[in-house]
C-alpha positions as CSV (number, residue, x, y, z in Angstrom):
1,L,6.8,2.4,-2.7
2,A,8.4,3.1,-6.0
3,L,6.6,2.5,-9.3
4,R,8.0,2.2,-12.8
5,T,6.1,3.9,-15.5
6,A,5.6,2.5,-19.0
7,D,8.5,4.6,-20.3
8,G,10.8,3.3,-17.6
9,A,10.8,6.3,-15.2
10,W,10.5,5.7,-11.5
11,V,7.8,7.6,-9.6
12,Y,7.0,7.8,-5.9
13,P,3.2,8.1,-5.2
14,A,2.5,11.2,-3.1
15,F,-0.3,9.4,-1.2
16,Q,2.3,7.5,0.8
17,L,3.9,10.7,2.1
18,D,3.0,12.9,5.1
19,G,3.0,16.7,5.2
20,R,6.8,16.7,5.6
21,N,7.3,14.5,2.5
22,R,8.3,11.5,4.7
23,V,6.8,8.0,4.2
24,V,3.8,7.7,6.5
25,T,4.7,5.7,9.6
26,G,3.6,2.1,9.1
27,V,3.5,2.0,5.3
28,A,6.8,0.1,5.1
29,R,5.4,-2.6,7.4
30,V,2.3,-2.9,5.3
31,L,4.4,-3.1,2.1
32,A,6.5,-5.9,3.6
33,E,3.4,-8.2,3.4
34,F,3.6,-8.1,-0.4
35,R,6.2,-9.7,-2.7
36,P,5.6,-8.1,-6.1
37,D,7.5,-9.8,-8.8
38,S,6.6,-7.5,-11.6
39,A,5.9,-3.8,-12.3
40,D,2.2,-4.6,-12.7
41,D,2.1,-6.1,-9.2
42,E,3.7,-2.9,-7.8
43,W,0.9,-0.9,-9.3
44,M,-1.7,-3.3,-7.9
45,V,-0.2,-2.8,-4.4
46,A,-0.3,1.0,-4.8
47,A,-4.0,0.8,-5.9
48,F,-4.8,-1.4,-2.9
49,L,-3.1,1.0,-0.4
50,A,-4.9,4.0,-1.8
51,A,-8.4,2.3,-2.1
52,G,-11.1,2.7,0.5
53,Q,-11.4,-0.4,2.7
54,P,-14.8,-1.4,4.1
55,A,-13.1,-2.6,7.3
56,L,-11.8,0.9,7.8
57,G,-15.1,2.7,7.2
58,G,-14.2,3.4,3.6
59,R,-10.8,5.0,4.4
60,S,-7.7,3.7,2.7
61,I,-4.9,2.0,4.6
62,V,-2.7,5.1,4.1
63,E,-5.4,7.4,5.3
64,H,-5.8,5.2,8.4
65,L,-2.1,5.3,9.1
66,R,-1.7,9.1,8.4
67,D,-4.6,9.8,10.8
68,G,-2.6,7.9,13.6
69,G,-4.3,4.5,13.2
70,R,-2.4,1.5,14.4
71,V,-0.5,-0.5,11.8
72,D,-1.5,-3.7,13.5
73,D,-5.1,-2.9,12.6
74,V,-4.2,-3.0,8.8
75,L,-1.6,-5.7,8.6
76,P,-4.3,-8.5,8.4
77,L,-5.9,-6.7,5.5
78,A,-2.7,-6.5,3.6
79,A,-1.8,-10.1,4.5
80,E,-5.2,-11.4,3.3
81,R,-4.9,-9.5,0.0
82,A,-1.3,-10.7,-0.5
83,D,-2.4,-14.3,0.1
84,R,-5.3,-13.9,-2.3
85,W,-3.1,-12.6,-5.0
86,A,-0.5,-15.3,-4.4
87,M,-3.1,-18.0,-4.8
88,A,-4.4,-16.4,-8.1
89,A,-0.9,-16.4,-9.6
């Protein structure tokens, strides 16, 4: 996940990386559920991935994946959120 800052610089949020600076396994599959069409949408996706999820006991999707959780357990959460945002647009 790459994010563009207000001054046009690209940043890569550290929360999506493991201890060896590789993207946490499963993050790409979760990101594929979203179709951001603006920079604001990318920031919303980043906030969603980093936010605690009640269905995961308060852990974020990235924490769940980093701790070895199954990506199939979080894909429905991402799909539901992506659908909700699409309906609101």
